[in-house]
N, C-alpha and C positions, 0 to 999 in steps of 0.2 A: 360578531353577532349577525346572524342571518335569520330571515323570515321567509317562509314559503310565499311566493307571490302568485304562482299559478301551477296547476296540475296539467301536464300535457297528456299523459296517459299513465298506464300502470308501472312504467319503468323510467319515466322522465318527468322532472319537475323544473320549475324556475324558482330560484332563490334570489333575494335582494339583500344587500348589506344594509343594516339599520342605519349606520353612520355614513356610509359612502353613497348609498342609493344605487350602487352598481348592481345590475341584474345579470344573472347568467343561467344557462341551462345546465342541469345536472342529469347525467345518465347513471342509473344505479348499477353498481358493480354486480356481476355474477348472475344476473337474472334477466329474463325476457318475458314480457307480457304481450298478449295479442294486441295487434294494432287497432286503433280507433278510427283511422282514416284510410281511404283508398289510396293506393300508391304502390311503388316498387316493392317495399317490404311486405305489404299485405299479399301481393301476388306471389312473392317468394314463399311466404308462410303457407299460402293456400296449396302451392305445389308440393312443398315438403310434407305437410301434415295431411293432405288430401281432405281437408275440412273446407267447406264453402266459405268464401270471403265474407258473406253476410253473417254467418255464424261466428267467424273469427272476430268481426267487428262487434257483434253483440257481446262476446266474451271480453273483448278489449274494454268495452264500456263498463262491464261488471268490475273489472280490475281497477279501472280509473275511479269508479264510485267507491271502492274499498279504500283507495288512497285518500279520496276526499273525506271519508269518515274518520280515518286515522290521523291524517295530517293535512287539514284544510288550509287554504291560504290564510296567512296571518300567524301560523304556527312557528314558534322559534325552533330552529334546528341547528345542529352542529354537523359539519361534514368532515369525513376522514377520507384521505386519499392514500394510495399505495405509492411510495417513492419510485419514480421511474415508470409509472403506469398511470399518469394523471389524466390523459385524454384518449378518446376513441378515434377511429378512422376519420370521423366527421368533424373532429376538433372540439367535441363536447367534453366538459369536465366529467370525469368518472368519480364516483364517491359512494361511500356508505352514508346514509342519512340517519343521524341519531336524534330521536325524538326527545321531548322534554323529560319524559320519565326514564330515559336511559336505554330504551329499547331501540333496536335497529330496524328501520322500515324495510330494508332489503330482506332481512330475516323474516319479518312478519308476512311479507308478500309470498314468500316460498312456503312457510309453515302453514299458512291458511289457504294455499292452493290458488292464489290469484296471479302467480308468475311461476315460471319454471327455471331451474338452474340452467345456465348456458356457459359454454367455454368460448363464446365469440370473442371475448376480451379476457385477458389474464385477470384472475381474481384469486387471491390466496385462500378465500373462504369457499371455493368451489366444492371441495370434497364434502364439507358440511352441508352446503346447499343441495348437493346431489342426494344425500341421505334424507334431508328435510323434504325434498321433492318426492322421493319415493314414498315416504310416510304419508304425505298429503294425498298422493294418488291412491294408496291402499285404503285410506280413510274416506276417500271420495269427498274431500274438502273443496270448498270454493268452486273453481271452474271444473274440477274433476267430477263434480256431481252431475255435470251435463255433457262432458266430453273428455277425451283423453288427449287433448291438444298437445 
């Protein structure tokens, strides 16, 4: 039993065990949302996308607000991991976040245009996310309404 304890940004959250009280950071599989803070990753994204850092941070905050609406702190969630692919380079737990109604937060972020598909870490759902990402772009959903991040 896990509850969301904090939203870091559009692709990372903290969850806490209801019985254990242990908190850990979860990085969502297969997606990448713009950064909300200045740092190395924001500079890399700025260079890759040729979008100004301030604009990327604005979009990152839009993505974070979407997660806050869908999955605010206190929400009970289930996490699923892929065997042999449980952590990222930084040691964060990789997971699919399943919401109380059975929908996957990772899916929603891509479908609604608040994160894009990424192959930065292995994800068995990547082909599906790439199609969802393309559809969100074409429909100018979410962040695609303001940029092609």
